[in-house]
gemmi code that builds the backbone of each chain (N, CA, C; Angstrom):
import gemmi

chains = {
    "A": [
        ("UNK", (1.166, -1.420, -0.226), (-0.138, 0.226, 0.055), (0.771, 1.268, 0.172)),
        ("UNK", (0.632, 2.148, -0.822), (1.247, 3.256, -0.881), (0.518, 4.536, -0.386)),
        ("UNK", (1.286, 5.164, 0.651), (1.217, 5.907, 1.589), (1.972, 7.398, 1.063)),
        ("UNK", (0.984, 8.298, 0.501), (1.425, 9.758, 0.396), (1.410, 10.493, 1.350)),
        ("UNK", (2.712, 10.500, 1.913), (2.543, 11.019, 3.131), (2.767, 12.956, 3.406)),
        ("UNK", (3.660, 13.012, 1.891), (4.164, 14.380, 1.719), (2.963, 15.109, 1.454)),
        ("UNK", (1.557, 14.601, 1.124), (0.355, 15.439, 0.628), (-0.147, 16.010, 1.954)),
        ("UNK", (0.168, 15.100, 3.037), (-0.732, 15.573, 4.156), (-0.230, 16.664, 4.715)),
        ("UNK", (-0.949, 17.779, 5.067), (-0.312, 18.875, 5.838), (0.187, 18.711, 7.219)),
        ("UNK", (0.966, 19.281, 7.702), (1.644, 19.105, 9.099), (0.858, 20.113, 10.134)),
        ("UNK", (1.174, 21.601, 9.769), (1.124, 22.648, 10.215), (-0.182, 23.229, 9.985)),
        ("UNK", (-1.304, 23.212, 10.690), (-2.652, 23.830, 10.103), (-2.529, 25.336, 10.193)),
        ("UNK", (-2.086, 25.909, 11.137), (-2.303, 27.402, 11.450), (-0.820, 27.815, 12.489)),
        ("UNK", (-0.472, 28.902, 12.061), (0.651, 29.963, 12.888), (-0.340, 30.895, 13.538)),
        ("UNK", (-0.177, 30.893, 15.152), (-0.834, 32.354, 15.482), (-0.029, 32.881, 16.502)),
        ("UNK", (0.163, 34.250, 16.389), (0.904, 34.987, 17.238), (0.075, 36.101, 17.928)),
        ("UNK", (-0.276, 35.599, 19.419), (-1.277, 36.045, 20.230), (-0.784, 37.240, 21.178)),
        ("UNK", (-1.199, 38.000, 21.507), (-0.311, 39.180, 22.661), (-1.274, 38.522, 24.149)),
        ("UNK", (-0.804, 39.313, 25.039), (-1.107, 39.133, 26.166), (-2.710, 39.506, 26.659)),
        ("UNK", (-2.812, 40.553, 25.915), (-4.169, 41.065, 25.736), (-5.319, 40.526, 25.206)),
        ("UNK", (-4.830, 39.347, 24.223), (-5.769, 38.306, 23.246), (-5.929, 39.164, 21.925)),
        ("UNK", (-4.924, 40.129, 21.725), (-5.025, 40.657, 19.995), (-4.024, 39.630, 19.339)),
        ("UNK", (-4.378, 39.324, 18.346), (-3.939, 38.446, 17.099), (-2.739, 39.417, 16.553)),
        ("UNK", (-1.401, 38.868, 16.515), (-0.180, 39.833, 15.926), (0.116, 39.296, 14.458)),
        ("UNK", (-0.319, 37.741, 14.442), (0.074, 37.279, 13.100), (-0.805, 36.164, 12.834)),
        ("UNK", (-1.115, 35.777, 12.102), (-1.793, 34.433, 11.588), (-1.809, 34.150, 10.493)),
        ("UNK", (-1.054, 32.636, 10.427), (-1.046, 32.374, 8.850), (-1.820, 31.022, 8.817)),
        ("UNK", (-2.393, 30.669, 7.800), (-3.121, 29.309, 7.771), (-2.756, 28.689, 6.723)),
        ("UNK", (-2.850, 27.422, 6.974), (-2.108, 26.441, 6.261), (-3.433, 25.243, 5.423)),
        ("UNK", (-4.651, 25.589, 6.008), (-5.691, 24.664, 5.762), (-6.468, 25.693, 5.534)),
        ("UNK", (-7.700, 25.557, 4.505), (-9.037, 26.044, 4.268), (-9.982, 26.221, 5.221)),
        ("UNK", (-9.789, 27.448, 5.817), (-10.702, 28.152, 7.212), (-11.684, 29.191, 6.529)),
        ("UNK", (-12.878, 29.073, 6.672), (-13.793, 30.242, 6.321), (-13.416, 30.910, 7.035)),
        ("UNK", (-13.935, 32.323, 6.909), (-13.585, 34.032, 8.000), (-14.251, 33.624, 9.485)),
        ("UNK", (-15.330, 33.263, 8.975), (-16.239, 32.626, 10.779), (-15.464, 31.863, 11.438)),
        ("UNK", (-15.066, 30.930, 10.554), (-13.916, 29.633, 11.591), (-12.892, 30.281, 12.058)),
        ("UNK", (-11.958, 31.092, 11.184), (-10.986, 31.348, 11.639), (-11.211, 32.470, 12.706)),
        ("UNK", (-12.246, 33.281, 12.732), (-12.335, 33.863, 14.045), (-12.762, 33.351, 15.193)),
        ("UNK", (-13.880, 31.990, 15.104), (-13.992, 31.120, 15.746), (-12.821, 30.841, 16.687)),
        ("UNK", (-11.929, 30.166, 15.813), (-10.687, 29.311, 16.223), (-9.683, 30.141, 17.001)),
        ("UNK", (-9.451, 31.625, 16.591), (-8.961, 32.588, 17.150), (-9.400, 32.482, 18.611)),
        ("UNK", (-10.759, 32.866, 18.789), (-11.285, 33.060, 19.989), (-11.283, 31.971, 20.639)),
        ("UNK", (-11.495, 30.732, 20.554), (-11.260, 29.800, 21.304), (-10.057, 29.482, 21.862)),
        ("UNK", (-9.060, 29.429, 20.936), (-7.333, 29.317, 21.350), (-7.152, 30.276, 22.557)),
        ("UNK", (-7.397, 31.843, 22.125), (-7.133, 32.483, 22.753), (-7.424, 32.766, 24.634)),
        ("UNK", (-8.825, 32.219, 24.483), (-9.441, 31.863, 25.843), (-8.620, 30.733, 26.404)),
        ("UNK", (-8.029, 30.010, 25.574), (-7.510, 28.283, 26.088), (-5.916, 28.700, 26.517)),
        ("UNK", (-5.504, 29.261, 25.662), (-3.686, 29.643, 26.291), (-3.558, 30.163, 27.283)),
        ("UNK", (-4.381, 31.696, 27.169), (-3.978, 32.810, 27.840), (-4.170, 32.667, 29.303)),
        ("UNK", (-5.282, 31.485, 29.453), (-5.980, 31.570, 30.734), (-4.976, 30.204, 31.261)),
        ("UNK", (-4.169, 29.419, 30.920), (-3.114, 28.235, 31.271), (-1.951, 28.679, 32.285)),
        ("UNK", (-1.887, 28.306, 33.362), (-0.935, 28.414, 34.316), (0.394, 28.260, 33.614)),
        ("UNK", (1.245, 28.810, 34.379), (2.734, 28.916, 33.528), (3.681, 27.562, 33.589)),
        ("UNK", (3.157, 27.177, 34.913), (3.485, 25.689, 35.020), (3.051, 24.424, 34.228)),
        ("UNK", (1.949, 24.749, 33.450), (1.518, 23.314, 32.829), (2.582, 23.405, 31.320)),
        ("UNK", (2.112, 21.957, 30.909), (3.242, 22.044, 29.709), (2.694, 22.732, 28.378)),
        ("UNK", (3.342, 22.740, 27.336), (2.822, 23.694, 26.207), (2.071, 23.177, 25.379)),
        ("UNK", (1.480, 22.044, 25.743), (0.731, 21.271, 24.521), (-0.368, 21.387, 25.090)),
        ("UNK", (-1.610, 21.638, 24.069), (-2.932, 21.323, 24.525), (-3.751, 20.496, 23.582)),
        ("UNK", (-4.392, 19.769, 23.897), (-5.211, 19.167, 22.558), (-6.322, 19.606, 22.499)),
        ("UNK", (-6.754, 19.871, 21.484), (-7.872, 20.743, 21.322), (-8.566, 20.554, 19.746)),
        ("UNK", (-9.797, 20.327, 19.758), (-10.657, 19.473, 18.199), (-9.730, 18.280, 17.924)),
        ("UNK", (-9.144, 17.813, 18.728), (-8.388, 16.585, 17.693), (-7.283, 16.589, 17.000)),
        ("UNK", (-6.684, 18.222, 17.533), (-5.540, 18.695, 17.204), (-4.568, 18.779, 18.177)),
        ("UNK", (-3.346, 18.968, 18.160), (-2.333, 19.459, 19.005), (-2.197, 20.968, 18.958)),
        ("UNK", (-2.040, 21.601, 19.956), (-1.627, 23.071, 19.701), (-0.474, 22.904, 20.840)),
        ("UNK", (0.541, 23.487, 20.258), (1.904, 23.761, 20.803), (1.851, 25.440, 20.939)),
        ("UNK", (2.198, 25.673, 22.027), (2.108, 27.173, 22.208), (3.900, 27.502, 23.111)),
        ("UNK", (4.189, 28.686, 23.335), (4.800, 29.252, 24.079), (5.034, 30.462, 24.065)),
        ("UNK", (5.113, 30.984, 25.214), (5.117, 32.280, 25.601), (6.463, 33.367, 25.882)),
        ("UNK", (6.902, 33.967, 24.595), (8.051, 34.871, 24.625), (7.433, 36.482, 25.302)),
        ("UNK", (7.874, 36.711, 26.253), (7.716, 38.077, 26.888), (6.099, 38.418, 26.859)),
        ("UNK", (5.840, 39.142, 26.008), (4.196, 39.417, 26.279), (3.709, 38.549, 24.984)),
        ("UNK", (3.874, 37.644, 24.132), (3.276, 37.035, 22.810), (3.620, 35.594, 23.105)),
        ("UNK", (2.126, 35.233, 22.633), (2.243, 33.552, 22.593), (2.430, 33.022, 21.309)),
        ("UNK", (2.826, 32.286, 20.895), (3.533, 32.038, 19.850), (2.917, 30.589, 19.661)),
        ("UNK", (2.004, 30.525, 18.896), (0.769, 28.931, 18.831), (1.112, 28.393, 17.420)),
        ("UNK", (1.342, 27.165, 17.373), (1.296, 26.268, 16.204), (0.128, 24.973, 16.535)),
        ("UNK", (-0.393, 24.944, 15.392), (-1.508, 23.827, 15.748), (-1.279, 22.547, 14.498)),
        ("UNK", (-0.951, 21.566, 15.024), (-0.364, 20.324, 14.010), (-1.283, 18.982, 14.512)),
        ("UNK", (-0.949, 18.439, 13.447), (-2.015, 16.858, 14.035), (-1.345, 16.010, 14.948)),
        ("UNK", (-2.441, 15.178, 15.328), (-2.321, 14.480, 16.795), (-0.970, 13.769, 16.735)),
        ("UNK", (-0.492, 13.602, 15.529), (0.535, 12.244, 15.614), (1.811, 12.701, 15.371)),
        ("UNK", (1.871, 14.061, 15.370), (3.014, 14.863, 14.831), (3.867, 15.339, 16.244)),
        ("UNK", (5.026, 15.520, 16.218), (5.828, 15.817, 17.500), (5.946, 17.273, 17.724)),
        ("UNK", (5.745, 17.229, 19.112), (5.230, 18.579, 19.720), (6.644, 18.908, 20.096)),
        ("UNK", (7.598, 18.317, 20.273), (8.864, 19.038, 20.848), (9.581, 19.406, 19.606)),
        ("UNK", (9.306, 18.829, 18.672), (9.648, 19.219, 17.174), (9.044, 20.447, 17.111)),
        ("UNK", (7.758, 20.870, 17.023), (7.343, 22.172, 16.825), (7.694, 23.144, 17.894)),
        ("UNK", (7.827, 22.960, 18.945), (8.423, 23.807, 20.061), (9.825, 24.436, 19.705)),
        ("UNK", (10.648, 23.404, 18.847), (11.719, 23.638, 18.393), (11.544, 24.419, 17.215)),
        ("UNK", (10.482, 24.556, 16.335), (10.462, 25.761, 15.145), (9.878, 26.632, 15.792)),
        ("UNK", (9.242, 26.621, 16.765), (8.603, 28.137, 17.412), (9.867, 28.635, 18.003)),
        ("UNK", (10.519, 28.217, 18.754), (12.096, 28.886, 19.047), (12.790, 29.318, 17.933)),
        ("UNK", (12.951, 28.112, 17.003), (13.881, 28.732, 15.295), (12.982, 29.912, 15.223)),
        ("UNK", (12.305, 30.139, 14.921), (11.608, 31.318, 14.273), (11.462, 32.434, 15.251)),
        ("UNK", (11.508, 32.318, 16.324), (11.670, 33.490, 17.656), (13.159, 34.036, 17.289)),
        ("UNK", (14.330, 32.999, 17.542), (15.692, 33.245, 17.006), (15.928, 33.960, 15.874)),
        ("UNK", (15.447, 33.704, 15.003), (15.235, 34.508, 13.586), (14.979, 35.630, 13.601)),
        ("UNK", (13.798, 36.054, 14.009), (13.222, 37.234, 14.421), (14.062, 38.299, 14.986)),
        ("UNK", (14.478, 37.628, 16.058), (15.660, 38.305, 17.302), (16.747, 38.773, 16.193)),
        ("UNK", (17.303, 37.956, 15.307), (18.603, 38.392, 14.943), (18.406, 39.420, 13.643)),
        ("UNK", (17.151, 39.479, 13.132), (16.860, 40.184, 12.160), (16.559, 41.661, 12.632)),
        ("UNK", (15.530, 41.802, 13.671), (15.022, 43.280, 14.152), (16.119, 43.218, 15.352)),
        ("UNK", (16.916, 42.863, 15.899), (18.276, 43.117, 16.815), (17.011, 43.018, 18.258)),
        ("UNK", (17.028, 42.166, 18.933), (16.265, 42.084, 20.117), (15.040, 42.544, 19.908)),
        ("UNK", (14.273, 41.471, 19.614), (12.911, 41.890, 18.776), (11.638, 41.997, 20.189)),
        ("UNK", (10.865, 42.849, 19.894), (9.908, 43.416, 20.795), (8.469, 43.332, 20.285)),
        ("UNK", (7.541, 43.276, 20.582), (6.110, 43.039, 20.229), (5.925, 44.258, 19.033)),
        ("UNK", (6.410, 45.721, 19.536), (6.422, 46.691, 18.552), (6.780, 46.370, 17.500)),
        ("UNK", (7.987, 45.584, 17.091), (8.603, 45.757, 15.699), (7.705, 44.398, 15.103)),
        ("UNK", (6.946, 43.746, 15.751), (6.321, 42.834, 14.965), (4.757, 43.903, 14.558)),
        ("UNK", (4.409, 44.559, 15.692), (3.446, 45.094, 15.213), (3.368, 46.330, 13.726)),
        ("UNK", (4.769, 47.149, 13.941), (5.121, 47.816, 12.865), (5.489, 47.487, 11.388)),
        ("UNK", (6.421, 46.604, 11.839), (6.927, 45.672, 10.619), (6.225, 44.124, 10.630)),
        ("UNK", (5.058, 44.031, 10.375), (4.349, 42.891, 10.440), (4.347, 41.872, 8.954)),
        ("UNK", (4.854, 43.005, 7.754), (5.267, 42.089, 6.712), (6.340, 41.593, 6.745)),
        ("UNK", (7.438, 41.958, 7.523), (8.381, 41.360, 7.270), (8.602, 39.731, 8.386)),
        ("UNK", (7.492, 39.867, 9.350), (7.328, 38.611, 10.235), (6.823, 37.690, 9.174)),
        ("UNK", (6.073, 38.046, 8.508), (5.265, 37.181, 7.618), (6.355, 36.511, 6.562)),
        ("UNK", (7.055, 37.540, 5.886), (8.330, 37.237, 5.127), (8.934, 36.095, 5.816)),
        ("UNK", (9.624, 36.335, 6.745), (10.398, 35.444, 7.886), (10.022, 34.123, 7.813)),
        ("UNK", (8.239, 34.219, 8.212), (7.789, 32.944, 8.513), (7.321, 31.979, 7.097)),
        ("UNK", (7.503, 32.821, 5.909), (7.452, 32.126, 4.779), (8.375, 31.582, 4.111)),
        ("UNK", (9.511, 32.083, 4.835), (10.840, 31.418, 3.954), (11.324, 30.526, 4.972)),
        ("UNK", (10.707, 30.457, 6.691), (10.852, 28.900, 7.418), (9.665, 27.853, 7.210)),
        ("UNK", (8.562, 28.466, 6.939), (7.409, 27.197, 6.736), (6.705, 27.410, 5.237)),
        ("UNK", (6.579, 26.262, 4.778), (6.540, 26.487, 3.322), (4.851, 25.326, 3.279)),
        ("UNK", (3.994, 25.910, 3.236), (2.809, 24.846, 3.044), (2.562, 23.726, 4.255)),
        ("UNK", (2.792, 24.375, 5.724), (2.789, 23.636, 6.555), (3.949, 22.640, 7.132)),
        ("UNK", (5.300, 22.894, 6.507), (5.846, 22.100, 6.560), (7.090, 22.955, 6.747)),
        ("UNK", (8.135, 22.535, 7.351), (9.652, 23.062, 7.671), (10.427, 23.120, 6.349)),
        ("UNK", (11.043, 24.299, 5.814), (11.315, 24.219, 5.012), (12.699, 24.933, 4.624)),
        ("UNK", (13.263, 25.748, 5.737), (14.550, 26.480, 5.806), (15.183, 26.078, 7.427)),
        ("UNK", (16.450, 25.274, 7.744), (16.575, 25.066, 9.157), (17.872, 25.989, 9.317)),
        ("UNK", (18.200, 26.871, 8.355), (19.384, 27.969, 8.424), (18.957, 29.305, 8.946)),
        ("UNK", (19.243, 29.503, 9.929), (18.995, 30.943, 9.981), (19.576, 31.792, 9.346)),
        ("UNK", (20.910, 31.698, 8.991), (21.858, 32.505, 8.247), (21.189, 32.870, 6.722)),
        ("UNK", (21.131, 31.682, 6.371), (20.174, 31.591, 4.607), (18.996, 32.008, 4.627)),
        ("UNK", (17.978, 32.094, 5.978), (16.901, 33.267, 5.854), (16.925, 34.236, 5.763)),
        ("UNK", (18.034, 34.907, 6.563), (18.045, 35.958, 6.809), (18.959, 36.732, 5.400)),
        ("UNK", (19.838, 35.685, 5.028), (20.221, 36.375, 3.778), (19.307, 36.602, 2.614)),
        ("UNK", (18.186, 35.761, 2.612), (17.207, 35.666, 1.571), (16.059, 36.903, 1.898)),
        ("UNK", (15.972, 36.862, 3.065), (14.909, 38.469, 3.279), (16.022, 39.959, 3.067)),
        ("UNK", (17.396, 39.604, 3.359), (18.318, 41.030, 2.685), (18.033, 41.012, 1.524)),
        ("UNK", (18.361, 39.994, 0.475), (17.929, 39.524, -1.014), (16.543, 40.242, -1.376)),
        ("UNK", (15.548, 40.148, -0.626), (14.100, 40.416, -0.965), (14.096, 42.286, -0.559)),
        ("UNK", (14.773, 42.479, 0.382), (14.632, 43.754, 0.623), (15.425, 44.794, -0.515)),
        ("UNK", (16.677, 44.378, -1.000), (17.736, 44.974, -2.113), (16.716, 45.496, -3.116)),
        ("UNK", (15.813, 43.849, -3.358), (15.118, 43.931, -4.887), (13.750, 45.036, -4.216)),
        ("UNK", (13.458, 45.048, -3.140), (12.374, 46.255, -3.056), (12.968, 47.683, -3.334)),
        ("UNK", (14.162, 47.979, -2.581), (14.987, 49.249, -2.901), (15.204, 49.176, -4.356)),
        ("UNK", (15.383, 48.529, -5.066), (15.790, 48.690, -6.373), (14.366, 48.866, -7.015)),
        ("UNK", (13.526, 48.517, -7.051), (12.240, 48.538, -7.508), (11.589, 50.108, -7.133)),
        ("UNK", (12.138, 50.617, -6.108), (11.522, 51.729, -5.587), (12.432, 53.045, -6.103)),
        ("UNK", (13.386, 52.660, -6.322), (14.719, 53.833, -7.266), (14.107, 53.810, -8.945)),
        ("UNK", (13.667, 52.428, -8.867), (13.071, 52.408, -10.523), (12.212, 53.370, -10.778)),
        ("UNK", (10.660, 53.265, -9.946), (9.715, 53.562, -9.657), (10.065, 55.141, -9.740)),
        ("UNK", (10.763, 55.907, -8.828), (11.122, 56.853, -8.695), (11.749, 57.455, -9.829)),
        ("UNK", (12.690, 56.950, -10.440), (13.271, 57.423, -11.687), (12.096, 57.414, -12.827)),
        ("UNK", (11.403, 56.727, -12.807), (10.144, 56.151, -14.015), (9.392, 57.579, -13.577)),
        ("UNK", (8.869, 58.011, -12.544), (7.895, 59.036, -12.250), (8.775, 60.480, -12.350)),
        ("UNK", (10.063, 60.629, -12.504), (10.547, 61.599, -12.278), (10.839, 62.166, -14.042)),
        ("UNK", (10.916, 61.037, -14.502), (10.858, 61.155, -16.385), (9.728, 61.624, -16.664)),
        ("UNK", (8.324, 60.912, -16.024), (7.214, 61.358, -16.758), (6.703, 62.906, -16.368)),
        ("UNK", (7.274, 63.318, -15.069), (7.120, 64.516, -14.366), (7.836, 65.398, -15.645)),
        ("UNK", (8.896, 65.298, -15.807), (9.402, 66.005, -16.877), (9.286, 66.038, -18.454)),
        ("UNK", (8.647, 64.923, -18.953), (7.920, 64.804, -20.047), (6.858, 65.535, -20.191)),
        ("UNK", (5.905, 65.344, -18.827), (4.434, 66.437, -18.802), (4.656, 67.884, -18.646)),
        ("UNK", (5.921, 68.249, -18.494), (6.193, 69.829, -18.103), (6.251, 70.578, -19.505)),
    ],
    "B": [
        ("UNK", (5.595, -4.704, 10.434), (6.712, -5.120, 11.220), (6.291, -4.928, 12.756)),
        ("UNK", (6.663, -6.046, 13.469), (6.263, -6.018, 14.878), (7.594, -6.433, 15.880)),
        ("UNK", (7.517, -6.418, 17.021), (8.333, -6.866, 18.071), (7.605, -7.632, 19.384)),
        ("UNK", (8.066, -8.626, 19.278), (7.393, -9.400, 20.431), (7.308, -9.461, 21.573)),
        ("UNK", (6.610, -9.249, 22.333), (7.204, -8.574, 23.792), (6.923, -9.507, 24.497)),
        ("UNK", (7.583, -9.199, 25.673), (7.549, -10.404, 26.667), (7.579, -9.267, 27.993)),
        ("UNK", (7.410, -10.223, 29.216), (7.214, -9.691, 30.784), (8.688, -8.755, 31.105)),
        ("UNK", (9.983, -9.070, 30.528), (11.042, -8.493, 30.893), (11.163, -7.048, 29.953)),
        ("UNK", (10.709, -7.037, 28.744), (10.656, -6.042, 27.677), (9.816, -4.906, 28.548)),
        ("UNK", (8.306, -5.673, 28.839), (7.501, -4.536, 29.499), (8.026, -3.822, 30.365)),
        ("UNK", (8.518, -4.796, 30.919), (9.047, -3.882, 32.511), (10.228, -2.632, 32.223)),
        ("UNK", (11.172, -3.027, 31.188), (12.253, -2.369, 30.926), (11.257, -1.169, 30.113)),
        ("UNK", (10.541, -1.335, 29.226), (9.728, -0.376, 28.818), (9.446, 0.988, 29.891)),
        ("UNK", (8.703, 0.354, 30.680), (7.834, 1.195, 31.814), (8.939, 1.861, 32.816)),
        ("UNK", (10.260, 1.196, 32.726), (11.258, 1.816, 33.745), (11.692, 3.070, 32.738)),
        ("UNK", (12.224, 2.707, 31.546), (12.585, 4.051, 30.646), (11.651, 5.164, 30.670)),
        ("UNK", (10.256, 4.563, 30.439), (9.170, 5.486, 30.319), (9.452, 6.415, 31.904)),
        ("UNK", (9.474, 5.687, 32.865), (9.197, 5.958, 34.033), (9.925, 7.274, 34.345)),
        ("UNK", (11.569, 7.085, 33.572), (12.497, 8.139, 33.995), (12.274, 9.354, 33.647)),
        ("UNK", (11.415, 9.116, 32.351), (10.869, 10.475, 31.666), (10.110, 11.052, 32.324)),
        ("UNK", (9.000, 10.232, 32.992), (7.994, 10.496, 33.781), (8.113, 11.359, 34.980)),
        ("UNK", (9.250, 11.035, 35.503), (9.958, 11.797, 36.730), (10.662, 12.992, 36.280)),
        ("UNK", (10.919, 13.413, 35.106), (11.631, 14.468, 34.680), (10.699, 15.745, 35.122)),
        ("UNK", (11.426, 16.811, 35.900), (10.766, 18.228, 35.977), (10.156, 18.883, 35.207)),
        ("UNK", (10.152, 18.612, 34.010), (9.816, 19.294, 32.669), (8.438, 18.767, 31.853)),
        ("UNK", (7.420, 19.596, 32.484), (6.274, 18.906, 32.247), (5.970, 18.793, 30.531)),
        ("UNK", (6.798, 19.233, 29.724), (6.432, 18.935, 28.568), (7.096, 17.362, 28.044)),
        ("UNK", (8.118, 17.004, 28.946), (8.883, 15.538, 28.455), (7.266, 14.867, 29.210)),
        ("UNK", (7.544, 15.050, 30.373), (6.327, 14.570, 31.144), (5.485, 14.046, 29.938)),
        ("UNK", (4.692, 15.335, 29.629), (3.502, 14.897, 28.870), (4.032, 13.738, 27.807)),
        ("UNK", (4.745, 13.811, 27.140), (5.101, 13.133, 25.699), (5.480, 11.827, 26.250)),
        ("UNK", (6.085, 11.490, 27.464), (6.091, 10.036, 27.916), (5.019, 9.624, 28.432)),
        ("UNK", (4.099, 10.316, 28.975), (2.876, 9.892, 29.442), (1.775, 9.546, 28.029)),
        ("UNK", (1.854, 10.220, 27.159), (0.959, 9.985, 25.755), (1.920, 8.539, 25.303)),
        ("UNK", (3.226, 8.360, 25.575), (3.665, 6.987, 24.894), (2.890, 5.997, 26.061)),
        ("UNK", (2.937, 6.274, 27.269), (2.497, 5.221, 28.159), (1.019, 4.790, 27.814)),
        ("UNK", (0.084, 5.696, 27.479), (-1.293, 5.487, 27.290), (-1.397, 5.123, 25.927)),
        ("UNK", (-0.741, 5.179, 25.224), (-0.382, 4.859, 23.736), (-0.493, 3.333, 23.272)),
        ("UNK", (0.890, 2.995, 24.286), (1.618, 1.820, 23.937), (1.110, 0.751, 24.757)),
        ("UNK", (1.124, 1.363, 26.153), (0.802, -0.004, 27.105), (-0.452, 0.066, 27.959)),
        ("UNK", (-1.254, 1.031, 27.372), (-2.413, 1.054, 28.003), (-3.267, 0.064, 28.453)),
        ("UNK", (-3.330, -0.958, 27.945), (-3.771, -1.971, 28.322), (-3.296, -3.354, 29.268)),
        ("UNK", (-2.135, -2.555, 29.295), (-1.025, -3.287, 30.437), (-1.043, -2.909, 31.854)),
        ("UNK", (-1.342, -1.299, 31.531), (-1.358, -0.568, 33.035), (-2.776, -0.806, 33.552)),
        ("UNK", (-3.888, -0.723, 32.742), (-5.279, -1.415, 32.981), (-5.231, -2.591, 33.933)),
        ("UNK", (-4.098, -3.696, 33.194), (-4.147, -5.052, 34.119), (-3.483, -5.006, 35.056)),
        ("UNK", (-2.257, -4.452, 35.480), (-1.469, -4.224, 36.438), (-1.459, -2.838, 37.391)),
        ("UNK", (-1.959, -3.397, 38.388), (-2.211, -2.405, 39.494), (-1.247, -1.569, 40.157)),
        ("UNK", (-0.027, -2.241, 40.165), (1.110, -1.526, 40.990), (1.875, -0.443, 40.037)),
        ("UNK", (1.814, -0.943, 38.420), (2.379, 0.032, 37.545), (1.323, 1.150, 37.363)),
        ("UNK", (-0.196, 1.120, 37.494), (-0.954, 2.060, 37.152), (-0.660, 2.807, 38.767)),
        ("UNK", (-0.440, 2.749, 39.944), (-0.548, 3.340, 40.943), (1.008, 4.218, 40.824)),
        ("UNK", (1.798, 3.842, 40.222), (3.206, 4.512, 40.017), (2.998, 5.161, 39.047)),
        ("UNK", (2.388, 5.316, 38.127), (1.964, 6.373, 37.021), (1.231, 7.345, 37.933)),
        ("UNK", (0.539, 7.131, 38.527), (-0.533, 8.208, 38.996), (0.239, 9.111, 39.896)),
        ("UNK", (1.125, 7.850, 41.054), (2.169, 9.044, 42.048), (2.695, 9.886, 41.346)),
        ("UNK", (3.348, 9.437, 40.215), (4.427, 10.390, 39.426), (3.511, 11.528, 39.025)),
        ("UNK", (2.363, 11.294, 38.602), (1.588, 12.260, 37.669), (0.455, 13.107, 38.539)),
        ("UNK", (0.994, 13.190, 40.004), (-0.052, 13.801, 40.959), (-0.200, 15.285, 40.631)),
        ("UNK", (0.729, 16.019, 39.882), (0.587, 17.464, 39.690), (0.583, 17.625, 38.262)),
        ("UNK", (0.079, 18.520, 37.574), (-0.144, 18.987, 36.204), (-0.831, 18.037, 35.338)),
        ("UNK", (-0.810, 18.269, 34.205), (-1.499, 17.622, 32.943), (-1.782, 16.123, 33.368)),
        ("UNK", (-0.700, 15.458, 33.606), (-0.880, 14.297, 33.329), (-2.308, 13.321, 34.354)),
        ("UNK", (-2.041, 13.993, 35.629), (-3.270, 13.019, 36.439), (-4.308, 13.742, 35.852)),
        ("UNK", (-4.569, 14.986, 35.098), (-5.697, 15.277, 34.922), (-6.437, 14.453, 33.638)),
        ("UNK", (-5.131, 13.870, 32.677), (-5.586, 13.139, 31.743), (-6.072, 11.755, 32.392)),
        ("UNK", (-5.242, 11.380, 32.816), (-5.736, 9.977, 33.647), (-6.859, 9.964, 34.217)),
        ("UNK", (-7.324, 10.982, 34.869), (-8.563, 10.984, 35.419), (-9.609, 10.662, 34.228)),
        ("UNK", (-9.426, 11.777, 33.251), (-10.342, 11.829, 31.687), (-10.099, 10.071, 31.515)),
        ("UNK", (-9.495, 9.280, 31.303), (-9.557, 7.985, 30.639), (-10.006, 7.332, 31.616)),
        ("UNK", (-9.991, 7.543, 32.721), (-10.782, 6.672, 33.892), (-9.923, 5.956, 34.437)),
        ("UNK", (-8.399, 6.085, 34.192), (-7.658, 4.699, 34.967), (-7.019, 5.446, 36.468)),
        ("UNK", (-7.235, 6.884, 36.655), (-6.661, 7.324, 38.129), (-7.050, 6.565, 39.410)),
        ("UNK", (-8.124, 6.218, 39.068), (-8.675, 5.536, 40.330), (-8.168, 4.220, 40.606)),
        ("UNK", (-7.623, 3.739, 41.391), (-7.181, 2.318, 41.856), (-8.552, 1.542, 42.061)),
        ("UNK", (-8.625, 0.330, 41.900), (-10.050, -0.643, 41.924), (-9.990, -1.052, 43.693)),
        ("UNK", (-11.041, -1.024, 44.208), (-11.268, -0.915, 45.470), (-10.557, -2.238, 46.145)),
    ],
}
model = gemmi.Model(1)
for chain_id, residues in chains.items():
    chain = gemmi.Chain(chain_id)
    for i, (resn, *xyz) in enumerate(residues, 1):
        res = gemmi.Residue()
        res.name, res.seqid = resn, gemmi.SeqId(i, " ")
        for name, pos in zip(("N", "CA", "C"), xyz):
            atom = gemmi.Atom()
            atom.name, atom.element = name, gemmi.Element(name[0])
            atom.pos, atom.b_iso = gemmi.Position(*pos), 0.0
            res.add_atom(atom)
        chain.add_residue(res)
    model.add_chain(chain)
structure = gemmi.Structure()
structure.add_model(model)
structure.setup_entities()
């Protein structure tokens, strides 16, 4: 019997929730409607924030395993299948936090609020389609740097084009 | 693919998992407890001594709650 295991989604979604219950980042790797998403966020926020700090970082919820870890005022939550390795998921969370920390230089919640798109870019470099893609922090940061260079080049090109158009219309 | 079990191997498995269960980190305790409930749940159900040991180790935290949920925490009268 052939098992096509690589088609199975591993991580269903990633959430970053603040201590006040506000969502700072949400990435969905499984199809959820908008109503379902808000319900999931509401349920998990209540479930995770109310947990005592001494309890373990795994919650069984709706037949899934939710792995969360608190860093300062942020909860990093990953929901994955029941059969998956929880400690590996904790390592992924820690890896993501370390990458953010290297990129922003001592990351804080405000960095993620004002530069949320960068947080999404970094997450997309690390996780792809619900599975770990890149394990090297150095490679991730190099690719993010290359993306920024492209953005800068595009901005310069756009500004030079607008200058040319402005001169032509005079 | 399977491994034939016997009493000695079962005891060895329980001892190994018991070491993880006595770890101070609740995450490791949770995982070892999950393994116990998955792999040797029936044997724990039969063997009262092992059951009491597991309950004793998991008096605090998630483990005991999970045991109670599964109806194995209460030893027979």
